[in-house]
C-alpha positions as CSV (number, residue, x, y, z in Angstrom):
1,M,-4.2,10.7,41.7
2,P,-1.7,7.3,41.6
3,E,0.5,7.3,38.4
4,A,-1.1,4.7,35.8
5,K,1.5,2.1,35.4
6,K,4.2,2.3,33.3
7,S,4.4,-0.9,30.0
8,T,7.7,-1.9,29.6
9,S,7.3,-1.4,25.5
10,F,4.9,-0.3,23.0
11,H,5.6,-3.6,21.5
12,E,4.8,-5.5,25.2
13,L,1.8,-3.3,25.5
14,Y,0.1,-4.2,21.5
15,K,0.8,-8.0,22.6
16,E,-0.9,-7.6,25.7
17,L,-3.9,-5.8,24.4
18,L,-3.9,-8.0,21.4
19,Q,-4.4,-11.5,23.9
20,K,-7.3,-9.2,25.6
21,Q,-9.0,-8.4,22.5
22,M,-9.8,-12.1,21.7
23,K,-10.6,-12.7,25.1
24,N,-13.0,-10.5,24.8
25,E,-11.6,-9.3,28.0
26,D,-12.0,-5.1,29.2
27,I,-9.2,-2.9,28.8
28,S,-8.5,-0.9,32.2
29,E,-7.4,2.6,30.9
30,A,-5.7,3.3,34.1
31,D,-3.1,0.6,33.8
32,Y,-1.5,1.7,30.8
33,D,1.0,4.5,29.5
34,P,-1.8,6.6,28.2
35,H,-0.1,8.6,25.3
36,Q,0.7,4.3,24.2
37,L,-2.4,3.1,24.7
38,D,-4.7,6.1,22.8
39,C,-2.0,5.5,19.6
40,L,-3.4,2.1,19.5
41,L,-6.9,2.8,19.9
42,N,-7.0,5.6,18.3
43,P,-4.6,5.3,15.0
44,D,-6.4,7.8,12.8
45,Q,-5.0,10.7,14.8
46,Y,-1.6,10.2,14.3
47,A,0.8,9.9,12.0
48,P,1.5,6.5,10.4
49,V,4.9,6.9,12.1
50,I,4.6,7.4,15.8
51,H,6.9,8.4,19.1
52,T,6.1,5.3,21.5
53,E,8.5,7.1,23.6
54,S,8.9,10.7,24.4
55,C,12.1,11.9,22.7
56,E,14.2,14.3,24.6
57,S,17.8,13.2,24.6
58,C,19.7,11.4,21.8
59,A,23.3,9.6,21.5
60,Y,22.8,9.5,18.1
61,D,22.6,12.8,16.9
62,R,18.8,12.8,15.9
63,A,19.2,10.3,13.7
64,C,15.6,9.9,13.0
65,K,14.8,13.6,12.0
66,N,18.6,13.9,9.9
67,S,16.9,10.6,7.8
68,C,13.8,12.8,6.9
69,I,13.5,13.7,3.4
70,F,10.0,15.1,3.8
71,D,11.3,17.0,7.1
72,A,8.3,15.3,8.9
73,I,10.2,15.1,12.5
74,E,10.7,18.5,14.2
75,E,12.1,19.6,17.2
76,V,10.3,21.8,19.8
77,D,11.8,22.7,23.0
78,G,14.2,19.6,23.1
79,K,11.3,17.3,21.8
80,L,11.0,15.6,18.6
81,S,7.7,15.3,17.2
82,I,6.3,14.0,14.1
83,D,3.7,16.1,12.0
84,P,0.9,14.1,10.5
85,D,0.5,16.1,7.5
86,K,3.8,15.4,6.5
87,C,5.2,11.8,7.3
88,S,4.8,9.8,4.1
89,G,5.0,6.5,6.1
90,C,8.2,5.6,4.5
91,G,9.5,4.2,7.3
92,V,13.4,5.1,7.4
93,C,13.1,7.0,10.3
94,I,12.1,3.7,12.3
95,E,14.9,2.1,10.2
96,S,17.3,4.6,11.2
97,C,16.2,5.0,15.3
98,R,19.0,2.8,17.0
99,L,16.7,3.1,20.8
100,D,13.9,1.8,19.6
101,K,11.8,4.5,20.5
102,L,9.3,5.1,17.0
103,A,7.2,2.4,15.8
104,E,4.5,1.8,12.8
105,S,0.8,3.0,13.3
106,K,-1.3,0.4,14.2
107,D,-4.6,-0.2,13.0
108,I,-5.5,-4.2,14.2
109,F,-7.6,-3.0,17.3
110,P,-10.4,-0.8,15.5
111,V,-10.5,-3.9,12.5
112,L,-11.1,-6.2,15.1
113,K,-14.0,-4.3,16.5
114,E,-15.4,-4.1,13.2
115,V,-15.0,-7.4,12.3
116,R,-16.8,-8.5,15.2
117,S,-19.5,-5.8,14.7
118,E,-22.4,-7.4,12.9
119,E,-23.8,-4.6,11.2
120,K,-21.5,-4.7,8.4
121,D,-19.7,-6.6,5.3
122,V,-15.9,-5.9,6.4
123,Y,-13.9,-7.2,3.2
124,A,-10.3,-7.8,3.1
125,L,-8.1,-5.9,0.0
126,I,-5.0,-8.0,-0.2
127,A,-1.9,-6.7,-1.8
128,P,-0.3,-8.6,-4.7
129,A,2.9,-9.0,-2.8
130,F,0.8,-11.5,-0.7
131,V,1.7,-14.4,-2.3
132,G,4.0,-17.2,0.1
133,Q,4.0,-14.8,3.0
134,Y,1.8,-16.8,5.3
135,E,3.5,-20.2,5.4
136,N,3.1,-20.5,1.4
137,A,-0.5,-21.1,1.7
138,S,-2.7,-20.3,-1.3
139,P,-4.5,-17.8,-2.3
140,G,-7.4,-20.0,-1.4
141,Q,-6.8,-20.9,2.0
142,L,-5.9,-17.0,2.9
143,R,-9.1,-16.3,1.9
144,S,-10.4,-19.1,3.9
145,A,-7.8,-17.7,7.2
146,L,-9.9,-14.0,6.4
147,K,-13.0,-15.6,6.9
148,A,-12.2,-17.6,10.1
149,A,-10.6,-14.4,11.3
150,G,-14.0,-12.5,10.6
151,F,-14.0,-10.7,7.6
152,K,-16.8,-11.1,4.6
153,G,-13.9,-12.0,1.8
154,M,-11.0,-11.2,0.6
155,V,-10.6,-9.7,-2.6
156,E,-7.0,-9.3,-4.8
157,V,-5.7,-6.0,-5.7
158,A,-4.4,-7.7,-8.4
159,V,-7.1,-7.2,-10.6
160,F,-7.9,-3.3,-9.9
161,A,-3.2,-3.1,-10.7
162,D,-5.0,-4.2,-13.8
163,I,-7.3,-1.5,-14.3
164,L,-4.5,0.8,-13.3
165,T,-2.8,-1.2,-15.5
166,L,-5.0,0.1,-18.8
167,K,-4.9,3.1,-17.8
168,E,-2.1,4.1,-18.1
169,A,-1.0,1.9,-20.6
170,L,-3.4,4.0,-22.7
171,E,-2.2,7.7,-21.4
172,F,0.9,6.1,-22.8
173,D,-0.5,5.7,-26.0
174,E,-2.4,8.8,-26.3
175,H,-0.1,11.2,-24.8
176,I,3.8,9.3,-25.6
177,N,4.2,10.5,-29.4
178,S,7.9,11.4,-29.2
179,N,11.2,11.3,-27.9
180,D,11.1,14.1,-25.8
181,D,7.9,12.8,-24.1
182,F,8.1,11.0,-20.8
183,Q,5.5,9.6,-18.1
184,L,5.8,8.7,-14.8
185,T,3.8,6.0,-13.2
186,S,1.2,6.7,-10.2
187,C,0.1,3.6,-9.7
188,C,1.6,1.9,-6.9
189,C,3.8,3.6,-4.1
190,P,2.8,6.5,-2.3
191,V,6.0,7.6,-0.8
192,W,7.1,7.8,-4.7
193,I,4.1,10.2,-5.6
194,A,4.8,12.2,-2.3
195,M,8.4,13.0,-3.5
196,I,7.1,14.3,-6.9
197,R,3.9,16.6,-5.0
198,K,5.8,17.8,-2.6
199,I,10.0,17.5,-4.0
200,Y,9.9,17.8,-7.3
201,H,6.1,19.6,-8.1
202,E,7.6,20.4,-11.4
203,L,7.0,17.0,-12.3
204,I,3.1,16.8,-11.9
205,P,2.7,16.9,-15.4
206,H,3.9,13.9,-16.2
207,V,2.2,12.1,-14.1
208,P,-0.9,10.7,-15.5
209,G,-4.2,10.9,-12.9
210,A,-4.8,8.0,-11.6
211,V,-5.1,6.6,-8.3
212,S,-3.6,3.4,-6.9
213,P,-5.0,-0.3,-7.5
214,M,-5.9,0.7,-3.5
215,I,-8.5,3.1,-4.5
216,A,-9.5,1.7,-7.0
217,A,-10.2,-1.8,-5.0
218,G,-11.7,0.2,-2.0
219,R,-14.4,2.0,-4.3
220,A,-14.9,-0.3,-6.2
221,V,-16.1,-2.5,-3.4
222,K,-17.5,-0.1,-1.9
223,Q,-19.8,0.7,-5.3
224,I,-21.3,-3.0,-4.9
225,H,-21.4,-3.4,-1.2
226,P,-22.2,0.5,-0.2
227,D,-22.1,0.0,3.7
228,A,-19.2,-2.5,3.1
229,V,-15.8,-1.2,6.1
230,T,-12.7,-1.8,3.5
231,V,-9.6,-2.8,4.7
232,F,-6.2,-3.3,2.7
233,I,-3.5,-5.7,3.6
234,G,0.0,-5.5,2.6
235,P,3.7,-4.9,3.3
236,C,3.8,-0.9,3.4
237,I,3.4,1.8,6.6
238,A,3.0,4.3,3.7
239,K,-0.7,3.2,2.5
240,K,-1.6,4.0,6.2
241,K,-0.7,7.5,5.3
242,E,-2.4,7.7,1.7
243,A,-5.6,5.9,2.6
244,R,-6.2,9.2,5.0
245,E,-5.7,12.0,2.0
246,P,-8.7,13.9,1.6
247,D,-9.2,13.8,-1.7
248,I,-9.4,9.9,-1.7
249,A,-9.9,8.6,1.5
250,D,-13.6,7.6,0.5
251,A,-12.3,4.5,-0.2
252,V,-10.0,2.6,2.1
253,D,-11.7,2.9,6.2
254,Y,-8.1,0.9,7.7
255,V,-4.7,-0.6,6.1
256,L,-3.4,-3.3,8.0
257,T,0.7,-5.0,7.8
258,F,1.3,-8.5,6.4
259,Q,2.6,-8.1,10.3
260,E,-0.3,-7.3,11.5
261,V,-2.6,-9.7,10.0
262,Q,-0.2,-12.9,10.9
263,D,-0.3,-11.6,14.9
264,I,-4.0,-12.0,14.2
265,F,-4.0,-15.5,13.3
266,D,-1.2,-16.4,16.3
267,A,-3.3,-14.9,18.6
268,A,-6.8,-17.0,16.8
269,G,-4.7,-19.8,16.4
270,I,-5.2,-19.6,12.5
271,Q,-3.1,-21.8,10.4
272,P,-4.2,-20.9,7.1
273,E,-2.0,-23.7,5.2
274,E,-4.5,-25.6,6.6
275,L,-7.6,-24.3,5.5
276,A,-9.9,-25.2,2.5
277,D,-8.5,-23.3,-0.7
278,N,-11.5,-21.4,-1.4
279,D,-10.0,-20.5,-5.1
280,R,-11.1,-17.4,-6.9
281,E,-8.4,-15.6,-9.2
282,H,-9.4,-12.7,-11.7
283,S,-6.3,-11.0,-12.5
284,S,-3.3,-10.7,-14.8
285,R,0.1,-11.6,-15.3
286,A,0.3,-7.7,-15.5
287,G,-1.5,-7.4,-12.4
288,R,0.3,-9.8,-10.5
289,I,3.7,-8.6,-11.3
290,Y,2.8,-5.2,-9.9
291,A,4.8,-6.5,-6.1
292,H,8.4,-6.4,-7.5
293,T,10.5,-3.4,-9.3
294,G,9.9,-3.0,-12.5
295,G,6.2,-4.7,-12.8
296,V,4.7,-2.1,-13.4
297,S,7.1,-1.4,-15.9
298,E,6.5,-4.7,-17.8
299,A,3.3,-4.4,-16.8
300,V,2.7,-0.8,-19.2
301,R,4.9,-2.2,-22.2
302,S,3.1,-5.5,-22.7
303,T,-0.3,-3.8,-22.7
304,V,0.9,-0.9,-25.0
305,E,2.5,-3.5,-27.3
306,K,-1.6,-5.1,-27.4
307,L,-2.6,-2.0,-27.7
308,S,-0.3,-0.5,-30.5
309,P,2.0,-3.7,-32.1
310,G,4.7,-1.5,-33.4
311,R,4.2,1.9,-32.3
312,D,7.1,4.4,-33.3
313,V,7.1,5.6,-29.6
314,P,7.5,2.1,-28.3
315,V,8.0,1.7,-23.6
316,R,11.9,2.5,-23.1
317,A,11.1,1.9,-18.9
318,Q,13.6,2.9,-16.2
319,Q,13.1,1.8,-12.8
320,A,14.0,2.5,-9.3
321,D,14.2,1.1,-6.3
322,G,15.0,2.8,-2.6
323,V,14.2,6.6,-2.1
324,P,17.9,7.5,-2.5
325,A,17.8,5.6,-6.1
326,C,14.7,7.4,-6.5
327,K,15.8,10.6,-6.0
328,A,18.8,10.2,-8.4
329,M,17.2,9.0,-11.2
330,I,14.7,12.2,-10.7
331,E,17.6,14.2,-10.9
332,Q,18.5,12.4,-14.0
333,I,15.0,13.3,-15.7
334,Q,16.0,16.7,-14.8
335,K,19.6,16.8,-16.0
336,G,18.3,14.9,-19.6
337,E,20.8,12.1,-18.8
338,T,18.2,9.3,-20.1
339,D,16.2,7.8,-23.1
340,A,13.7,6.7,-21.1
341,N,10.0,7.3,-21.3
342,F,8.6,5.8,-18.7
343,F,9.7,6.1,-15.1
344,E,8.7,3.6,-12.2
345,G,10.1,4.5,-9.0
346,M,9.0,2.1,-5.6
347,A,10.6,3.5,-1.9
348,C,11.3,0.0,-0.9
349,R,14.5,-1.8,-2.3
350,G,13.0,-4.5,-4.0
351,G,9.5,-3.2,-4.8
352,C,6.5,-4.0,-2.2
353,V,8.1,-7.5,-2.0
354,G,10.6,-5.4,0.0
355,G,8.0,-3.5,2.2
356,P,8.6,-2.9,5.8
357,K,6.5,-5.2,7.1
358,I,7.2,-8.5,5.1
359,I,7.0,-12.1,6.5
360,I,9.5,-13.5,4.5
361,D,12.4,-12.2,2.6
362,K,12.2,-10.1,-0.6
363,D,14.3,-12.0,-2.9
364,K,11.6,-15.2,-2.2
365,G,8.8,-13.0,-2.1
366,K,10.1,-11.8,-5.8
367,R,10.2,-15.4,-6.9
368,N,6.8,-16.0,-5.1
369,V,5.6,-13.0,-7.1
370,E,7.4,-14.1,-10.6
371,T,5.7,-18.2,-10.4
372,Y,2.5,-16.5,-9.7
373,G,1.9,-13.6,-11.9
374,E,3.3,-16.9,-14.8
375,E,0.6,-18.9,-13.7
376,A,-1.7,-16.2,-14.2
377,P,-4.5,-17.1,-17.3
378,Y,-4.3,-14.1,-18.9
379,K,-0.7,-12.1,-20.1
380,T,-2.2,-8.6,-19.8
381,P,-5.4,-6.7,-18.7
382,L,-6.7,-6.6,-22.2
383,D,-6.4,-10.5,-22.7
384,N,-8.5,-10.6,-18.8
385,P,-12.5,-11.2,-19.2
386,Y,-13.0,-10.2,-15.8
387,V,-11.3,-6.7,-16.3
388,M,-14.3,-5.5,-18.5
389,E,-17.3,-7.7,-16.5
390,L,-16.0,-5.6,-13.3
391,L,-16.2,-2.3,-15.4
392,H,-19.6,-3.5,-16.5
393,R,-20.6,-3.9,-12.8
394,L,-19.4,-0.3,-11.7
395,G,-21.2,1.3,-14.7
396,F,-18.5,0.9,-17.3
397,K,-20.6,0.2,-20.6
398,N,-17.6,-0.1,-23.4
399,M,-14.3,0.9,-23.1
400,E,-14.7,4.9,-24.8
401,E,-16.5,4.8,-21.3
402,F,-13.5,3.9,-19.6
403,V,-11.7,6.5,-21.0
404,E,-13.8,9.4,-20.4
405,K,-15.8,8.8,-17.5
406,S,-13.4,7.2,-15.3
407,D,-13.7,9.4,-12.4
408,M,-13.3,6.7,-10.3
409,F,-10.5,5.8,-11.1
410,T,-8.8,9.0,-11.3
411,R,-6.8,11.9,-9.1
412,E,-5.9,15.5,-9.5
413,F,-1.9,14.7,-7.8
414,A,-2.1,19.2,-8.4
415,N,-4.7,19.7,-6.0
416,S,-4.5,16.8,-3.5
């Protein structure tokens, strides 16, 4: 049997397959490296980071393995492999590999198959960091672009960041009543949560049992549209892992990065900035600023102040971005060397606007997010009428029910 033709690189194979997909051309498995092809067509079978080539020798002393704080890269019989259960998708190993043998998993081909099917409606759930990523297209123009690509609609995850802000603020207001108490945010970053669960498990009692805005958005869309396919779009590789975690795998079917979506636009000839502005914004400033470091802290602080003006123990926040800084902050907590009572960790420098799959510079991304936040007609989720309207649609009659029966937005980290 003849040996399969080897593609010169995983990235070139990816681009070639994308062009074939757009032209509805058949893909002959015999023409490609079987491992690389399987990684692209069946991403759910792999970790969020994949080896694109066999790794048997390394001139850089296994830099990828040494960089992984989760010990997800293993060496067996001289070959490296990635344990899907341990890999969080932080992407540090990709940056560390100078031989370009690691890449992020890609959900693009299963997603394209779904959007071309007429059997289901596919909804795009767009992360708050999206502002300005696509040639300065407005949110409404991006919605039009995604519809042109085959999506039924676009949902801004920022409105679910509003809901999770409200949940964390209520948790803080109820439980943090002395200077000895503290709370660690559970909202945004899956790598931050993975660090706490896998490395600093003793801190779990200080993490409120809340899902991320991504999971909340996916569950809400599926409750309102039971047959929907949900696709989260953001700058993060780790969200691919989060979406598959067993206790929350009901929410999001696929995760695309901003760059994967840009690849779809390029291949389809879609230019978002030239399309009609289909504007439907429902989020407050609090939800919109989640995308940069300090955004969650500010959102929770302002909401707590609105809930309980002048409370004896105000929110005193401390943030860290980047894995080393997050570890250092946790060590401060453990040693009692901080006076803060609300801790926000982000694995990427700058927060989500500095994620591994951003399209624009993180500083520009932060400015865009801040501007978009200031343009919001509401400052906190308590001011935002769409939050209560959405909660009503999801079956909550009032705020008391949201507090007492919010299983949709709750997660037990100790058991997950």
